[in-house]
N, C-alpha and C positions, 0 to 999 in steps of 0.2 A: 602342442603343435610342433611338428617337426621343423627344425630350422633348415633352410636351404644352404647349399654349400658355398663357401667363400674361398676362392683360390687366390691366395697371396703368398705364394711360395709353398704352402702346405694346404691340404684339404682338412677342414675342420668341421666337425659335426657337433651339434649341441641341441638341447631341448629347452624351449622357453615359451613365453607368452607374448602375443602380439600387443602392440600399443598404438596410440594415436597421438598426434600433436594437438595442443602443446603438452610437453612433458615437464613436470616440476619436481619429480622424485619425492613427493610427499605421500607416497603410498601407491602411486600408479605404476612405478617401475621398481623392481627389486634387483639385487645382485644376480639372481639366477636368470634374469632376462637378457643379460649381456652374453655375447659370444666373443671370447677373447682369442687373439691370434698373434703369434710371432713375438711374444715378449710383452704384450700389453695385458694388464690385469685390471679389470674394472670392478668396482664395488659401489654400493650405495652406502653413504656414511654421513655422520654428523658434519655440519658446516664448520670448517676450521676457522673461519673468519666472518662472523656475522657483523658485517659492516658495510658502509658505502651503499652500493646499489643492490646488495643481496643480504637480507636478514632472514632468509629461509632457514628452517631447522635442519633440513636434509638436502644433500647434494650428491652428485656422482663423483667418483674419483677414478682416474686411470693412472697407474704407475707403470712406467716404461723400464724394463730391466733386461737389456740384451736381446739376443736372438736375431732381429732383423731391423733395418732402418725404417720399415713401414709398419712396425708392430702397433697394435691398437685393439679396438673392440667395436662391436656393432650391436644394433638392436633392430628387431623386425616390427614393422608397423602393420596395423590391421588392413589398411587400404593404401592404394597407390597415392602418391602425392600429386596434387593438381597444381600446376604452375601457370595456368591460363590467366589468373588474376593475382594471386599471392605469389610473387616471384622472388621473395627473399626469405632466408632462414636466419634467425638470430639466436645467439646463445651466450649466456654469461660464463666467463672463464676466470679462474684464479690460479696463479702459479707464481713461484719465486724464480722461475727460469728467466734468462735474460730477455730484455725487450727485443722484439724482432723474431721470436720463436715462431716457427711455422705451425699452424693448426690447419690440417687438411680435413675437409668435410666432404665425404664421398657418398654418393647415392647409387645404389645397385638395385637390380630387380630383373624382370624379364626383358627389359629394353637395354639399350646401350648405357653402361655406367658413365657417370660424370663426376668430376671432382673439382673443387674450388678451394683455393688457399686463402687464409687470412693470417696476418702477423700480429702478435701481441704488441701492445703499445705501452703497457705498464708492467711492473713486477712487484709482487707482494700486495696486490689490490685487485678487487673484482672489476671487470670491464665487460662490455657487451661487444662481441664480435659478430660480423655479418657476412653472409655468403649469398651472392646473387645467382639465380638459376634461370634467368630469362632464356626462353627458347628450349628449355629442357623438356623431354618427352614425359608424358603422364603415366608411365608404366614402371615406376620405381618405388619400392616400399621398404628398402633397407637403408639405415643410416649407419655409416662407418666413420668412426672417430680415430684420427691418426694425429696425435699430438707430437710436436717436435719431429715432424716428418723429415727424414733424411739423416737422422742421427740415431745411434744406438743408445738407448737409455741405460743408466747404471743403478737404478733403484733409489737414488738419492732424492732430496727435496727438489732439485732442479729437473728431475725426471718425473715429478708428481704433478698432476693436473686435476683441478676440480672444475666441474661445470654444472650448469643448472638452467632451467627455464628455456627449453628449446621450443621455439615458436616459428610458425610460418606467417609472414606479415606482408603488407603491401610493399612493393618495390618498384623498380623501373618497369614500364610497359615494354612489350616486345616491339622493336622497330618494324616499320613497314619494309618488307624486302624490296630490293631494287636490283638493278643489273649494271654491269660494266658496259661502256665507260661512264664515269661519274664526273661531270664538269661543274656541278653546283649552280648552273644557270637556270635550272627549272627542275621541279619534281623532287628535290631533296630539301628536307627541313631539319631543324635541330633534333627533333625526336626520332629521326631515322638513324641516328647514331646512339649506341648504348655506351655510356661512359662509366669507367670503373676506377675506383680507388684513388681519387684525386685528380682525374682528368675531366675537364669540362669542354664539351664539343659543341660548336655552334656554326651556323652558316652566316657569313658576314660579307659586307661590301669589301672588295679587295683594297686594303690600305697601301699596297705596294704594287701599283700598276706600272711595271717596268720590266726591263730585261726580257726573259723568255715567257713572261706571263702578263698579258694585258687584259685578262678576264675581268668582268665586272664583279663576280661573286666567287668566293672561295670558302673552304672549310678552315676553321680555327680550333686549335686545341690549346688550352691553358692548363699547365701542370701547377697545382697548388696543394702541397701536403700530400697526404695519402701514403701510397706505397711505391716502391721503386718500379713496380710493374704497372703503374697506372696506364690505362689504355682506352682506346676508342674503337668500338666494334660496329661493323655494318653487316647486315644480313643480305644475302643474295637470293634472287628468285630461283635461280637454277645453279646446279653444281658447276664449278669451273672446269673447263676442258683444257688441260695442260698438255695435250698430246701434240698440238701444233704451235700454240702460243703459250710458252711456259714462263715468260717474263711478266711481272707486274711492275708498273712504273707509276710514279706520281711526281708532280712538281712540289718542291718544298722551299719555304722561306723561313729563316730564323736568324736571330742575332746571337744565338748560342755559339760557343766556341767551335772552331773546326775540329772534326773528330767526334762530334756528338753522335751517339748511337741511336739509330732508329730501327726498331725491329718490326717486321711484318710477319704475322702468323696467319696461316690458313687453317681453318678448323672445319670439321665436318662430323657426321655421326660415327665415323670409324677411326677418328684420331685427328692429329694436328701436326703441322710442321712449320718451322719458322726460320728466317734468315735475317741477318743484320746488314744495315747500310750505315756507313760512317760519313757524315757530312764533310764536304771538301771546301766549302766557302761559308762565310758569315755575312749577314746583312745583304743577301742577294738570293735570287731564285736559282735553284738547280734542279735537275731531274734525278731523282733517286730511283733505283731499280733493284729488283730482287729476282734472281735467276733460279727458278724451281725446276730446271731441266732434270728429268729422271724421276721426279716425284709423281706418285700415283695415289689416287684416293678420291673420295667424294667430298670435296671441300665447298662449303656454301656460306662461309663467314670469313670476313677479313678483319683482323685486329691490328691497329697501329699503336706501337709503344714508342712514343716520342721521348728521347732522352732516357732510354731504358737504363736502369741501374742507379738512377738518382731520384731524389725526392724534390719536386719542383717547389718554387717559392712564390709563384704568381707574377714574377717580374717579366720583363721583356725577353730575357734569356730562357725563360720557361714557357714562352709563347711560340707556337708553330702554326704557320699557314700551310695549307696543302690544297692541291687542285689537280684535275685531270687524271683521275685514277683509271688506269686502263691495262688491258692485256695487250702485249705486243710480241712480235717475233724477235727473238734474241739469239745470241750465239749458243751453240751446244757446248756443254761442259765436257771436256775430254774425259774419257774413262781413266780411272786410276791406273798408273803404271807401277809395276813392282820394281823394287830396288834391291841393292845388296848392302851388306855390312862392310865396313862401318858407314854410318850416315852422318855427314857433316853439313848438309844443306848448302854447299857451295856450288850448286849446279846439278847435283844428282837427283834431287827431289824438288818438285814444284807443288804449289798449293793444291792443285786438282788431284794429286796422288793420295791425299788424305780422304778417308771416309768418315765423315762427322755424324755422330748420332747423339740423340737425347740432350741436346743443348751444348755439347762440346764443339768448339769451332777452332780448328787448327789451320794456320796459314804460315807461309814463309815470308819473313820480313827482314829488312836491314837490322842488324844488331843494335838496339838502343842502349845497351849497357856494356860497351866494350871496356874491358879492363885486363889486368894481367892474368886473371883466372880464365878469361875467355876472350881472346883478341879476334875471334872470327868476325868476318864482315856480315854474315848472314846466319840467321837462326830460325828455328821454329817457334811459333807462338800458339799457346793453347788458352782459350778464353772460355770460362764457364758462363754462358750467356743464356739464362733461363733453362728450362728443361728439367731433367731428373738429377738427383744426387749423384748418380753414376754417369754423368755426362762423359762422353768418351770420343776418341778419335783413333782410327785404325790406319795402319800402313802395312802393305803386303811386301814380302820378300820374294825375290826370284827363285831362291833355293830354300830348302828346309835347313833349319839350324842343326849343325852337326857338332860332335865333340863336346857335349854337355858334361861328360865325365871328367874332362881336363880343362875345358874353357867354359865353366858353368855359370859365370856371372854375366849379367848385362849391366853396363854402366852408362850413365848419361849425365851431362851437365844441366843443371836447372837454376834459374833465377826467378825469384818471386818476392814480393813484399808481403805475402801472407805470413801470419804468425809462425814462430818456431813451433815445430811439432805437427805441422800440416801434413796430412796423409798424401803420399804419392804412390798410387797403385799402378803397377806395371803387369800386364797380362800377356801371355803368349798363347796363341791359338793356331789352329789349322783350318785352312779353307777347303779342305777335302774330306775331313772327318771330324767327329765330335771330340776333339782333343783340346783341352784348355786348362791352364793353371795360372795362378797369379801370385805375386809377392808384393810386400809393402815396404816402403821406406818412409821416413819422416824427416821433414826439413830440419836442419840444424842451425841455419842462419836465415835472416830476413834482410832483403835488399842487397844480397851478394850472390855471385855465382858459387855453386858448390857441386861436387861430383857425388852422385849417389849410385849405389849398386843394389841389384836385386839378384839373389842367389838361387839359381835353378840347378844346382849340382845334382848330377846323376839322373836328371830327367831323361825320359825316353827320347831318342833322336834316331833318325831325322823325321819328325812328324809335325814340327811347329814351323810355320812360315808367315805368321801374322803377329805384329806388335799392336797392342791396344793400350793407349795411354788414358788413365783416369786420374789426372793430376788435380789435387785438391778434393779428392773423393769425399762426398757427403759434407762439403763446406758450402758457404754461400755461392749462389750462381747468378749474382747481380752484375756481372761483367766489370766489376770494379778492379782496382789494383790488387786487392786480396784474392780476386778470382781470376787473375791473369798469371800465366806461367810461360817463361821463355825456356827453350830446351835445345840442346845441341850435342853433337858428338856421341851418338848412340853406337856402342860397340860391345863385342864380346870380349871378356877379360878372363884372365886366369882365375880359377876358383879360389876364393879367399877363405871360405869356411863352409860348414855344413848347416848353417842356419842364421837366424837374425841376431845371434849374440855377438858376432864379430864386429869390431869397429869398422864402420863403413869407410872404405878407402885406405885403411892402414892395416897391414897384415900383422898378426901376432899379438893383438890386444883382444882380450875376451872378458865377458861379464857372466857371472853365474851366482846362485841359481836364478833362473828366469822362467817363470814367475818367482818372486821372492816375497817372504812374509816378514823376516826379521833383518837379516844382513844380506846386502848385495855386494859381491866382491868383483873388482876390476883388476885384472892382472895383465902384465906385459912381459913378453919373452926378453926383449932387449931394448925397449924404448921407455925412457923416463916419462911417467905420467905427470906432466907439468901442472895441469889444471883440469879439474872436473867441475862442470857447471850443470846442474840438474834443473830441467824445466818440466812443468806439468803440460798436459795436452793443450791447454789454452795459450801456452807460450810464456807463462809467468815463471820467473826464476824462483826456485824453492831451496837451492843449496849451492854453495860455491866452495870448493876445496882446492888446496894447493899441496898435493902429496909430495911431489919431487922425489918419487921413488917408483919401483916397479909394481907396487901393489897398493890398493886402497880399498877400504871397507866403508860402506854407507849403511847406516842404521835407518831402515825404512819402517820400523815397527809402528811408528806413530803417523805414517803417511796415510792419506786417504787411498782407498783402493782405486786403481785405474792405471792409465798409461803415462809413463814419464820418458823424457828424452835426456840422456846423459851426453853432453857435448864434451869431448875429451881432446885436450891439446897435448901433443908430443913434439919432440924436436923434428919429427918427420912430417908433421902436418896435423890437421884437425879432422876429427870424424865423430861419429855418434853411435850410441847403442840405445835401442828401444828397451825400456825396462817396464815390466808389468808387476804391480804390487797387488797382492791378494790379501 
């Protein structure tokens, strides 16, 4: 049977045989039944760990080895999956990858594709993961497996995943659709909300009849374990009309700390969009609102993520009351206004000038980390809050960037508590033609301001007039401190090098060869190399040298293949070189 086309960056064609659930890999599916794509390699193999919940002889294996962050494999089923009764799919998984690795389960077919994530909770043992597909259409017959979604695999044990016993089982029933406004005084019961991943939703007597809410009945969500995206979803009878009333509001009560993140996601057959609200009070009712001005699409589901980014513990601070969900007229969001270089956020740029996409949220805030490296009063903030590994934010320029031949680098100050080696991707684009290119930098410090540069030497100009920030690219998007980046002072600087081998921020220091197999040499024209500290991509220190001379050699012959960051101190400052070991 001819396999249908899967578009995930590339068109892939293969030939295989259709199957049906359940699948246990004891003869029903062979290696040839998988369609691999973008660096995912699937095989049927002997069970490497016959223990715990899985003593099967044969299992499936997927090895991730480069190419794309969404690499994986898929199989074709004989018939479309029917989710009218059996609304959950389960699968046993074994990997030595870290706890919290994303396993994306995607269904495709003639209808609209749908995907759901699960996170591993153990390492080095079999566990059963589950994916809920309540409300999914019954015209999907392809199962797509994307292990460690969001990261490039390297072919090692941590990029190797075993899976078995794929089954469709009983799960939550589909809620009865309702319509806005929802005031919980009639017509809404517990089962009208679909709870996910550690959120329990119920309709209760209002325990806090005070302030702005004296209603008798309210909704309650208790977060207790599960995942950082635990949520509560309500289905709507009709699609939301955002053309005239684009604000969704609800009253919220919690004793959680001020600044607790509450995400509202609109979902429909053609996609989803979400916004964040940060609480401003504790132990009191307040009205939360989300302004979807400019959003278009057929949205017929609302998902509330209370305390997004954290795992609840069932206590009072993980308990949330909500009431009076409604559409209201709200202010229009100003159109983004283009700006000029340099950008210092001291009045030239406002929050509405950013175009946020795929879970990246950029705002202008008072500088919470004023120090000698950045005494500015105001900075930009980029938060990876849900969405895709490539979460981004864009800002347009009034003019096209000129003089890349002589002023070919873009520099920017960044502060983050993410681990050393976190990827900072900077992209330049054009809003009038299909021109785009990007460069990478890697953090050299954590919990400090540092200046990073992206070298665009000799790029065509003037054709670029949009900056796209993808800070923390392909790292966690849980809105935590490790997913938060402050940035400031974006400017064009004199070209420092012709590539990534130059020490960021310090002229005249080079590393070669890069990639390296045996020796990596760092040389300086006139600055003493006082100290060289080498970190792996996870931020772990693997080497510390004190050369105190103009040249140093690092033996990397016994290093594991991958990306390393050399933090180099000289009398003129500290910078970094990205080193690739092959």
